[in-house]
N, C-alpha and C positions, 0 to 999 in steps of 0.2 A: 558321546557328546560331553562337553559342559551342561550348565545347569545357564542357560539366558532368560532374559524375561522379557515375557511377550506379553506384559499389561503394563509397565510403566508409559509405553505411548499408545496405548488402543483407544484408539476413539469413544467407545461408551464413559470408560470413565473421564477422559478429559470433559465431556457434555455431562458429567453428574458434578466435575468441579465447577462448570459454568453455572447449574444448576441454586448449586450453594451462595456461589456470589451474587446470584440474581440477573445473570446474564439468558437465559435459557429459562421459557417455558415448559409447561408439562402439562400435557393436552392426551388425557386418560380416554373420554368418550370417544368413538368409532369414527372415522372419517370417511368422506368418498374421497377418490383419488383424486379428483375433476376437482373438489377444494382446494387441495390444500395447497395449488400456488397463490392462492386469494388470501390466505392466511398467512403466507411469508413475504407478500406484498410489503413496502415499506413498515417492514414490522421490525423495532430498532434491536429485538432481543431474536436467540436463534429460539426453535420449537421444538419437541421431542414428542412425536406422536406413539405411543400406544397401541394407536390400534389403526389402521390403515387397510382400507378397500377390502376385496370380500377375504382374502390369504390375512383378516389383522394383521400384517407386518407390525414393524417396528421406523421406525422415518425420523429423521433426523435433519433440521433445515435452519441454514443461515448461521453456521459457525461459526464461519470465518466475515460476518458481517459488518464490525465494526473491529477500528484497531484494538480496541481495547479486550478484547479478546483472542488476535492473534498475540498479543505481546503477553498476554498471558498463558500462551503457550508456548513461551521460549520465558517463561520466569522473570518479566520485566516489565515495564508500563511503557504509554504510548511511545513517551518524547525518546525510550532509552529505545526503543523497537531495532531501530537499523543500528548504530549503533552495536549490540548484543549479538544482532545476524551478521555486522560484516567480523566481528570479533571468532567467532565462532567456526566461520567460511575458513580461515588463514588454518583452523587445524583438522584434515581429511582425517578421517575414522573409517576401517575398509570393518565392509561384513561379517558375520558371523552367518558361517551356513551355518542349519539346522534342519535334523531329520523331519520327513513329514509326520511323526509320530509326537513330534514336539512343536509343530507349528496348527496353534489354534485356528487359521483361515482354511485348514485345509480338515477339519474336524468330519466337514460333511462334503461328499465329493459327485456330483453330480456329472456324466457324460450319456454325450448319444440323448435322445428325446428327451430325457431329463432335465437338461442344459436349457431349461427355458425363458428367455430373457421377460414373456411376456406373463411370469410367473411373480416377476422382483416387482416390487413396489417403487413404478418409473411413471413419472404421470405429464399431463399436462401443463407445463408450464407457464407458457405463454397463447392465449386465444388466439393467435393466426399463425402456431407452430406448423409445421407440417405431421408432425407425431410426439408425440412423449419422446422424451430426450433424459438422459442418464448423461448429469450435468456434472458430477461431482467425480468423474476417472481418472486418474491419475497412470499411463501407460508406460510400459517395461520391455523395452526390443533389445539386441542385442545392434553394436556396432560391427561391421563386417570387419571381418578378420583380426579385430583388437581380442575381441574376448569381452570390453568393456559390455555395460549396461546405457543404456537410455531412458532417462526420466522426464517425461512430460504432462503436460497436459488438454486433453481431447475430450469433446463429446462426445455422445454417439448417441444416434438418432435411430428408432427403434423399428426394425422392418418387418420383421415377423419374430417365431419364437427362437430363432439360430443364427438371425441375420441382421444387421444393422450398417449404417451410414455412418462414417468417419470421416470428421472434416478435415483436409491436411490441401487447404489452399495455398495457406499463409505459412511461409519460407521458417523453414524448424530445419532440428536435424533429422527426426523421426518422417520429414517428407522426404527428404537425402535420403536418407538411409531406404523408402519406399521407391521412389522412383529408380535406383539403382538398381533394385529386383527386383522390380517389375518390365524395364529393359531388356533384363535377360528372361523375361517371362516366369519369374519366381518369388512363390508367392513369401511373407511375411511373419511370420510366426510373432504374435504379439499378445502382450497381458494389460488387464486393465484393476486394477485395485480401488475398490467401490467404497467407504468408511474409513477414510485416514485421518492422523491427527493434522494438525494445522501445520507443524515443523515440515510433514513429508511437501506436505504443496507448495511453501514454501521454497524446496529444495526442488520441485520439479521445475522449479522457476528459474533455477538458475546456471547459467552456462560455463563453464571452465574444460575449456580444446584439452582433449588428451588428455581427460583426467575417464574415470567408471566413475558414471552418478550414481551409484550406489555408496560410493566414499562422498558424495556430498549430501549426501541420506545422512551417514552419521554425523555428518559434521554439522547438519543444521542441528539436530536432534542431543547431540553434544557428548556421543556414546556410539558405541558401531550399533547397526541395525540388523537386528535379526532377518533371516532371507533364508527362504526353501524354495526348492525349484519345483516349475510348477508340471503338471501332472501329465500335459499331453504335451511338452514342448522342452529343452533345454534354460530358456529364462528363470531367473531367479525375480520371485516376490518379498514385498517383504511379508514376513509369519506370522505380526500381528495386527493384518489387516483386517476388516471384518469380511467382506467378499472380494471374491477375485475371479473376473471372465478370459475365460484363454481363450485364443484364437487365432486365426492369420490374418491376412488382408490378400483380396482377391488379385494376382496379379495384374487383371484385366483395366487396370487405369481406371483413372477420372472419368466413371465412366455412368454414374447413375446419379438420381436429382436427389439433393439433398440439400434437406430445407424446405420454406424460411423457416428462421430462428431470431426468437428477442436477443440481440448482438448486447454485449458491452457498454457497448457510445451509448444507450441506451434506447438505437431504432431499431428497427426491421432488418436482417441481411436476408438478400436475395434467395431466392434457391441455385444451385450451384449442381455441379458436377465433381463426386468424390469418391474415392473407392468405397470397397464393399468387406465388411464385417465379417468371418466363418466363425464363429463360436464351437468352443471343441469340447471344453468345460466348464463349469463354474463351481466352484468352491468356494464355502466359508466357516463362519464360526456358528457352532451350534445354535447361542442366542445372538447374532447376526445383528446389528442396525444398521440399515441400508440411510446412507446417506444421500444427499442431495445437495446442490451452491446455488443462491437466489446468481442471477446475474438478467440487466438488462432493466429496461419502464424507470416511472418517472425518479424515483429514488434510488438512481446509483449508490450515493453516500453509502444510502447502508444492504449493499448485496454484499457476498462472498467475493463474486470477480474484481471489483472495482475497487475494495480493498487491499487484496495482496496483487492488483497491475500497481499498486499504489508503494508497494513496497518491493516491488520490481522499479520500477521507475526512479524509485528514488536512490539505490540502489548502485542501479546505469548507471545515474548523472551524477554520486555522488564521487565516483570513480573517475571521472572527469575531471570533475571540479578537485581532487589532489594534484591532477598534474598539472592542471592550468593559474590555479589561484591560492598561495600562502593561503591565507586563515579563512574559511570558510567554516562557519560555527553552525549552522543548519540548513535542512532540507525537506520541503513537502509537498508532496503529489497530492491536492485533494481530490477525496475519491468522486466529488460530486462532479467531475471534469472524466469520470471512469478512472480513473487513478491514473492517465498520461498525460493531459494535454493540456492544465494547468496546473507547474512546476512555479512554486516558490524559493528565495536560496535567501539566505543573510550572512553577511562574512565580514569581514574588518579590512578592509581600505586602505592597503601597505603603500601602494604607487597608483597615481593617475593608472584611471583605463581597467583599474582590477574589477570593477562592476561589470563591465561591456566584456574582459575578456571570461564573465564567469556565463555570462547566460552563452557568449560565442559557441563556449564547453558545453554546454551540455543542450546546444542547440545540434551540434556534433555527434553527442554519443547515441548510445545503445534506449539509450530512453524515451524517443518519438516524444520528447516533450513539444511539442507547440504554441503555446505561450508562456513565454519564462520572466519572472520576472524578479526584480533584485535587491534587495533591502540592504539599512544596516545591520550590525550586530546589535543594535537593543532591541530590536523587531521582532517580535516572536511570530516567526511563522506558520503556525497553529493557529491563530486569530487572528477573526475574519476580522475584530475591532480592530485592531493595530494593524494591519498590511494596508486597511480601504484609509484608513488614518495618512500612515506614509504617502500610499498613492497621493492621494491628494494633496498633499501639503511640501512633497519633496519631486513632484513630477512635471517635467513641464515636455508636453507633446514635439515641439520642434526640437528639442534635444535632445531629451530622453525615449525617442525609443527609433530602436531597430525592427527594420521589416526586411528581410530575406526571400526568395523564393527559389525553386529548382528544388527543396530539399527534399528526400525519401519522405516517404508518409506513411501512414495506414490507411490501407484501401475502406477500409468501415465510417471511414469521417464522410456523411454525406455530403460537407457541404465543398467538397471535393467536383464536386459537376462529374466523375468518370475520372480527371486526370489522373496521371503516376506520377505526378508531384507533385508536391504541394508549399507553401508559404508559410515563413516561423515568424513570430512579431518576440521583441523583445523590451520589456518596458525597467527603463533602469530608476527605480527609487528610491536611489540614496541620497544622499547631501552630496553638494559637489564636494570634489576634495577637497578639504582643506580647510574646511569652513562647519567643522563637525564639531569644535567649542565656540564656535562665534555665538552671539546671546543670539540673535535671529533664529537660530537654531535652537538655545538651549528650553527644554521642557518643563515647564512648571510645577511647580511640586509643591506641598502645605510647610507653613513655616515652622521652624526649628529654632530656636535660640541659643548660639553658645555660651557661659558665661562669659562673661570679660572685665575691663575696669566698667567700676558704677559709677555714674553721676547722678549730681541733682539736679543739672536741666537739661534739655534740648542742647542750648549755646554753648555748655561746660562741656558739653559729648561732643560736639561740630569742633568746639576749639581745641581736640583730642587732634583734628584731623578729618578728609572726607567721613561720608557713614552710608550704607544705605539705609530704611526705614527700622528692616529687621534689626538690620545693627544698634540702630538709633535704640529700639526695643528691649536688647541683650543689655545696652548699657544704663536701661534710665528702668531694672525692675522693678521698681515702685508704681510707677505711668503705668495704665495701659492704652492702647493704640493711638483711640479718642483725644485723650490731653495731651498725647503728641503733635494730632495734626493741630489744637490750639494752638503752639506754643511753636512748632513752625509758622504759624497762619501770622501769630504775631509777627517773626523774624521776616517774614515777606511784606510784611505792612513799614517795618521800616529799612527795607531793601538793601539788610543784610546775607538775603540767604539766596543762594545758586545754585546749579546741579552741572552738574560733569554729563559727560556722554553717556555712561553707563546708566545714568540714573541716581547716581547718590547725592544726597544731599552736602552743599558747602556753604562755609562760611566767607562771603568777599570781606577780602584784607580793604576792598577800597571804598570805602561805606559815603560816600557821597553820591 
């Protein structure tokens, strides 16, 4: 078999890169598993724990808890993240299959009683969670009949050494695969990679119907992903992951309680009924680095989940925008709203109604946006200051507010009060069409004089034609502003000075 690079997209190597960038702190001192959540909560940086729990295991958290860190994973910056991701998704890369001997993730193979979930550094993330959760799992399962692999993200609630609860409430390909098999009373083989490069998480959030999603994994990486067959099933998983948990979902259905859990909207999710995972094997690198993803709480903008959801929302909304308006310029889903609910878009308005078309397009997209703010292209949608200013000065509620009801919603939104559909709000914060170049919407800037014809007096300068104060200063280079004011005052006194509607000074032709 050909030599395959299994280190380029290794999580540990990416974490070491973050340390060098000052984006990850390293904690060498031993720490109890119960204290991990408190260290990660609201932390602006990723944290690499070198000695966690009684096993003294290595654990990293909050790796994707900032847009900068996710952008770094794709070798770009915060503003270039969406464009880079979309560009990569235009070129799929089928995976490269490798042998078990070539796969670092199978350097250690644990089966039977040795495959113990409770021996992993799995911590209680929030005080009222129903149990410790594995929150950074990327799941792999096969689409029936096609041989293609489905890739997604799912949380895992520990129920025992070889059993766990899997959240399969929300509509997804994985849920559809499971329900189809459960109807036939057949178990569903599944595998979870724990300890993955951020590119793999981004790929897991992309949906392309009819595509082998291992090809999407390669697309986001920018090169084919090395994959290896699981030791207890025919599923192929990334050979360069840190850990893989293999097993099958019980066909009994959504029968076992799972939760509560601190959800990505910032509140707790209630106890639900979900399928049970039966673990058949755990494989990992010899020097494996376990991963936990931050989610929920008061610091949503600093969590892995909100930042990943931000990119997913922007990608879905951008696709809708490209089909509905001619020139969108930027989009930003605020991570502090969970990465989903509040979306800002800027655009060049080519025809009347473009801003409203943009808002309506995002309403109907798969972005699940709840509040959409439309801005002109001169507004930086990543800036709270600029968007606040535009809303304050370009928005009129009785003219620019768009309210609709009966839309598809995310059920975790507690404001729904149990309703199955909800409302959406659009705020058109653009300058009224055709008014963009009007003086009242001109933005003041510091004065900059341009060389011109020089005159000895203000009167001589005005004799050449109407002029603004700045133009007078350019024409009277030897005089400062105060001297010009005095000369203008003298002209006022003789009633020879007037003003045009645009504010320029002018000599009156009739001086009576």
